[in-house]
Structures are given as structure tokens and as C-alpha cells.
N, C-alpha and C positions, 0 to 999 in steps of 0.2 A: 272779700278781702279781709285779711286778719292783720292787725297791727299791734305789736307788743312793744311797750317801752320798758326798758330795764334801767332802774335808778338805784343808786346806793342810798341806804336809809340811815346810815350812821355818819362818820366823818371820813368816808372814802375807804379804800383798801379792803372792801368787803369780798373781793374775789370775783368781780364782774367779768374779768377776762375769760376765765374758765366757763362761767355760766353762759356768757354771750356766745362763746365758741360752741358750746354744747347746743344751744338753741339754734345757732345758725345752720345746723344740719337740717332744720325744719323750715328755714326761711329762704326766700328768693333774693331779698335785698337786705343789707345791713347798713345802718346809717349812724354815724357819729354826729351829735347835734349840739354840743357845747364844749367849752374848755379848750385846752391847747395841749402842747406837749409836756405840760406839767402833770398830765394824767399818765400813770404807768400801769399797764396791764401785762401780767405774766401768764403765759400759756405753757403747759407741759403736755406735749403730744408725742407719744411713743418714745418717751425718754428725752426728747429734744425740748429745749427751753427757748421760747420766743418772748422777747421783751418788747412790747409795743407801746408807743406813745400817741402818735397822731393817727396811725392807721387803725381802722375799725378791726375788732378782734376777728371778724369773719374772713379776713384776707387769707388765712391759712386753709380755708375750705375751697376746694376747686369748684368752679362753675357758679360762684355767687357774685353778685354785684355789690361792691363795697363803695360807700359814699361818705365823703367828708362834707357835712352840711354848712350852711351859711352862718350858723351859730358858733362855729369853731373859729378860733383865731389861729392862723397857720404860719409857722416859721418855715419859709419855703426851702431854706438850706437844710433844715432838719428833716423835712419831709423827703427830700431827695436822698439824703443819707440813710433814712429808714427804709426807703424802697430798695436802695442798693444793698443794705444789710440783709434784708429778708430774702432778696434774690440769691444771695450767697448761700442761704439755707435751702435753696431749691424751690422757693415760692416765687414764681414769675408773675409780675403785674404789668398789664397793658391797660390802655384806655377802655378796653372792654371789661376789665375787672375792677378798675378803680376810677371813680369820678370825684372831682373836686369842684365844689360850688364856685361859680365864677364871681359871685358877690360876697365871698368870704374875705375877711380882713386879714392882712398880712402882719406878722410880727417882724419888726426890723431890728437890726443890731442896736439902734438907738434905744429901743424899748428895754432891751436887756441891761444896757448901761444904767438907765434911770432906775430900773427895778433894783439892781444891786446897790446903787448909791443911796437910794432912799432907805433901804433896809439897814445898810451899814450905819447911816446917820441916826437911825431910830434908837439905837442902843438897846436899853432894857424894854423899850416899847415895840420891839420887832414883832411882826405877826406871823413869821415863819414862811414867807414866800419862797418859792423855789428859785427865784431870781432869773427866770427864763423869759421875762418880758410880757407875760400874759396880762397882768393888770394894766400896765401902761398902754398896751395895744387896745384893750377894751375901752380905756379912757379916750383914746383918739377916735375910736369908732363912734361913741356917743357924742363926742365933740365935733363930729362931722368933718374930720380932717384926715381920716385914715386912707391908706392905699389898699385897694382891693385887688383880687386876682385879675379881674378883667382889665385893670389899668395897665397891666404888663403888656397888653396888646396894643396900647395907644400911647406912644411916647409923648405926644403933645399934651394929652390929658395928664400924663405922669408929671410933666413939668409944672402944671398948675397945682396939682396935688402936693408936690414937693415944696412949692413956694408957701402954700398954706401951712404945711407941716413945719417948715423951718421957722415960720413966724411964731409958732408956739414953742418949739423945742430949743431955739437959741437961748432965750432968757431962762427957760427951765434948766437947761444944762449949766448955764452960767451960775445959777443959784446953787447947784449941786457940785460946783467946782469940777465939772467935766469939760473936756475939750470941745471947742465949737464944732457943731455937726457939719459934715462935708456933703452937701446935697449932690454935687457933681459926681463924686465917687459912688454914692449910694445908687444913683441912677444907673451908672455903668454896671454896678454889681447886680442890680435887679434885671437889667436888660440881658445880662450874660446868662442868667438862668431862666429867663422868660420862656424860651422855646420848650424846655423840659417841663416846666410847670404848666404851661398852657396846653400841653398835649393831653392833660387829664381834665382840663377845665370845661365845664358844661353848665347850662342852667339846671341845677339840681331839682328845682321845683317842678320843672317840666318832665324830667325823668320819673319823679315820684308820682306825678299826676297820671302818667301813662301806666305806672305800676298799679296804682289804685284802681284805675279803670279796667285793668287786665286781671283784677282779682288776685294780685300777688300777695305773698306773705312778707310783711316788712317788719324788720327788727330794728328798733331805735335804741341806740347804745349811749348811755350817759357816762359821764366821768365824775370823779369826786363823790360826794355824798350830800344828802339834803341838808344836814347840819352844817355844811359849808356853803350853802346857797346864800347869795349876796343879800337876799331879802329875809329868808326864813332861818338862816343859820346863826351861829354864835358870833355875830357881828361885833367888832371888826375882824375877828379871827376867822375869815371866810375866804372863799375864792372870789373871782371878779365876774362871775356869770351866774345865771339862774340854773340850778341843778334839778329842780322839781320836774315832774313829768310833763307839765304844761309846756316846758321849753322844747320838748321833743317836736311839737308841731311848729312853733315859731322858728326854731333853729334848723328846721329841715325844709320848710316851705310847703307844709301840708296843713289842712284844717284839723281841728281836734277830733273830728269824727273818724279820722283815719286810725285812731288808736283805740283798740277794743279792750286791751288788758294792760295793766301796769304791774310789773313784777318788781317788788322791793327786795333788794339784797341786804341781808344782815349776817354778821358773824354771830357765832354762838356766845361770844363775849364782846368786848368793845375795845377799839384801838383809836389812837389819834396821833397825827404827826404835827410837830410844831407847837406853838403856843396856843393859849385859849383855855376856857373852862372845860373840866372833865370830871363831873361829880363822882363817878364810880372808879376813878383811877386807883390802881394799887401800886404805889411807889414803894414796893417791898418785895419779898421773896415770891409772893404769888404773882405779881406783875412780871417779875423776871422769868418765872416758870412759863407763864403764858407766852411771853415774847420769844423764849427759846424754842418751845414746842411748836409755836406758830410761825417761826422764821420771820418775825415781824421787823423787817427792815424795808425802807422805801425803795421801790423799783428804780426811781430816778435819782434820789439823793443819797441812798444808802444809810439815811438816818434811822436810828432805832425808834420804833413806834412806842408810844406810851400805851400801857395795857391795863384793862380793868374788867370788872364784871359786867354782865349784860344789863343795859339800862332800858327797862320797858317803858318808862315815861317818855324818854327821848324818841324811841322807836315808834311808839303810838302816835306821837305828835307828827313825826316825819311822814308816817303813813297817811295821816289825815290831810296834810297840806299837799301831798303828792298824789292823792287819790289811788292809793295802792289797792290792788285787787287781791293779790296773794304774795307770799314771801318765798324767797329762795334763801335757805339757811345754810351757811357755809362754816367750815372748820370745826364741826362738831367733834372731830377726832382729837383736837387740841385739848379738850377737857377730859380725855381718857385718863383714868387713874386718880382723879381728885376724890378725896374722901367725902367732901361736901362742896357744894357749889352755891354761890349766892346770886340772887336776882334783885335788882332795884325795882321796887313796886311803886314807890312814890317818893317825894322829897319833903323836907321841912325847910321853911324860910322864915326867919325870925320867930322860931318856935311854933309856926303854924304849918299845917299840912298843905302841900301844893301838888297838883297833878298835871302840871305842864312845865315846860322849860321856859322861863321868863325871857322877855326881850331885853331888859335892862342889863347893861354890862356888869354892874355891881351885884345885882341879884343873881345873875348867872354864876358869878364867882362864889357866891355865899350859900347857894342851895346845898343841902346835906342829904345824901341818899338814905333811904330807909330800905332795908333788905329783908327778904325771906330766904331761908336756907333750905336747900333740897339735897337729897342724898345723891352722892356721886356714883360712879360705876367702875368696876375693876376690869371688866372685859374691854375688848377693842372695838371701836366703831370704824376704824380706818379701812377704807375700801369696800364698805358694805354697799350693796346694791338693792337691798330689799329690807322692809321693816323687820322681818323675821331674823335678820342677821344682827340686829341691834340689841344690846343689853336692855332689859326691862326698864332700868332706871333712866337710860338715855331716852327711851321713848316717852317716859313720863316727863322728862325735862322739856322735850320738844312740845309736848301737849300743853305744858304749863306756860311756855312762852306764847303759844297760840292764844291761850285764854287771856293773858295779860295784855297782849298787843291787840287782840280782837281781829286778827287776820289768820287765815289758814296757811300752812306751809305747803306750797305747791311742789317745790324741789328741795332736796336735801343733799348737800355735797359732803362727801366723807373723805376726800383726799384731793390733792392738786391734779391728779390724773383725770383726763377728759371723761372717761366712761364711768367713773365712780360717783354715780348720782342715783338717788332714789326718787322716782317720779310719782307724785300723787296726782298732779293735774298738769296736762300739757297746756301752757298758756295760749298756744295757737289753735286749740280746739274750742270751738264755740259751744 
């Protein structure tokens, strides 16, 4: 059995959709293990563009089992819409193709209301949430009052769950000046979609246990990036779940021994959406150039991403806390044509050198990047599928990143197209 976990090693948007889709040709099972429909993956396949949120990126591959694990919070209405949308593109999904964990937590309309109201009231202290209810749903999960997929098959249990949920949400909504929640209407809405959702529901841990015992190749697909991890990221400007590779086991229902390789995804530069510290940000013409060349706009929100130089300090730390084995480097082609390129090698904080991203909010905001400058290249890297097709300076840049991060590049992506990949090491090969 080979298990590969794919995690973003920056602030998300590293190109996981394409890489997971590419790797899924080698996998038997593809599993989403955390996050919700705040995660946007864009796939470009034979000129067709697929924008996925909840569905694992492997759904566009025929003959693969795609799984939404228990660590994901699921908006059931969005899931059905996404299934319908992808079917219009010719990708048919049945219960043989897609499995939804029966113990996954549901995102409800109430969660979205709370998410939006809180962010609105925060004013200048907003953290940049997508307002899709992900955070409030995770809060209900750890508060032991959430409604889970399996509850849709048990109206009596649903009544008890809704009573408990109402006891919390009534005063919460009153404090946010939101209308009183209607539990009766919510139950009707949930039961109306229950048959369609339950058609995909199964004990995912059991399916994965069978896959492990049958020596299947399993691909664990993460969302967001390690620097948005609720524990290890730039708190409080983070997502509401654990993004690190260890969550691949907990969020899927397998033991850690099922994961043999951790592939960390990084862009050849750095981007971030929303608020929070960003030491290497270039709020200038360089940042605009990176954003334009890289088409840096959020898949879900359409918001322009903040852009900056590669931060080796941050990536090195994210690799350490996520146990990264090798890197997948994406968007190298965005750097084509730069006369010189800068790489952050360490920080200074209060005039002292620091080689880590600090945990304190004030320290995170005050670290200053220290750069080294390397020579750019005039040739094109776009669409390259072998090292020999890369300009010499581009090869040197990749090798320097490997040295600074301390991890080898296993895959190098040179365009959004599925097959434009240079393979150094197949993560599924032992």
C-alpha cells in the first residue's frame, strides 16, 4: 500500500488542484480530509476549466474512487450543486465514484449567517473569512452540537440535535442582530435533500481500511496551506481546521502508518488572500506583475491575491511541522522574464536575526525579510516537460530553493495544463 498526502506549504492557492489531478492517474482512491467549500481548486483539462470546492480533484478521472472524509465540513446544498455542475461537463458521479463520510459535519444556513455577521461587525479586525460558514460549523463540531450526515437518516435524532443547536444559536443570533432561527423550517429543508445526500454516505473509515488491506494507492488531498493551519499558521488569520499532513489520517479515519509520503506544494513565489502578516509581500509594481502573470485571483471569492517573493523561512518551517518528504514546485513560468529574483533567506526581529516564523501576533507583523538576489532568465519555462527544456538560470533557481528549504523538488509544474509537469520522483514509488 502507498499513501501520499498532498498539503499546501504556504497560504494556500499553491496549485493543488492540478497536482492532485495529475497524481490521481497513479492512485486508486482520492480523499479530501479537511476544510470545506472555502477551498477552491481549478483544473485545466484539454482546454476545459473545472472549478471544484468540495469534490476531490480526482473526480475528473474515470475509474477512481473519490472520498469526502470526516474531517471536511460539508454544505449539503453546495455539494449537490457541485455534483450537478460537473455532470453538465460530462463527468457523471454515482455512489460507486463518490463516497461521503457518514460522520462528516454539515454546514447549515445558520452558520453562513453567523460567519457573515461576525466578519461585518469586526470592522478593521476582519480576518478575511470567505463567509461560507466553515468556522461556525467547526465550532459546533467541537462544541458537540453539530448535525452530521448520518443524522439525516434519523428524524428522531435530528430533533434532539436541533434542540441542542437551537439552545446555542438563539442567543448567539440575538447578539448579532440576526433573526431568530427557525428549527422547524431547517428540519424540513434537511429532510428534503436527505435522500440525495444519503445516496453517497458510507462509513469512510471502513472503505479506507479495505483499501489499505487491498494494497491500494491512496491520495490524501488537503485544502488551504500549512500557514493557515489553526495551530501552526499565522493565528488568528487562519482557517478553522488543521491543514498539516497529520490531519490526513484523523480527517479520513486511517492510522498514520497509511501515509508513506508527504508532498508539500509551493509556488515559485508567495501569495496570500485576505488579511494577516506577509513578510515578503510586494505592494508595488513587482507584486502587480506577479499577480497579473500568475492570474492571482481567488477561485471562490474573485479577490486579488497579495503577491511577493519566495519565503524560504516560512516554507522550511511549514515543511517541518508537516513532515514533508518532497516538494511540488508550481508556477515557475510566472517568473519568466525577470531580470533578477529575490529569495527571503531569514528575518530580522528587533534588529536580531531570526530563522523561524514567530507565534506571537505582534512579532509576526514586525519581522523583516532579508533577501538574496539571484539572476533571472529570459527564456520561457512554460510548458517544459524536462530539465533540458529549462533555461540554466531557472534550474539554478530551483536548486537554490531546494538548498534553502532542505527538501528535494519531486515535481515541477510549468503551466496550468495537466501534462506540463517535470517528474523527478514519483511519490507513489517506494
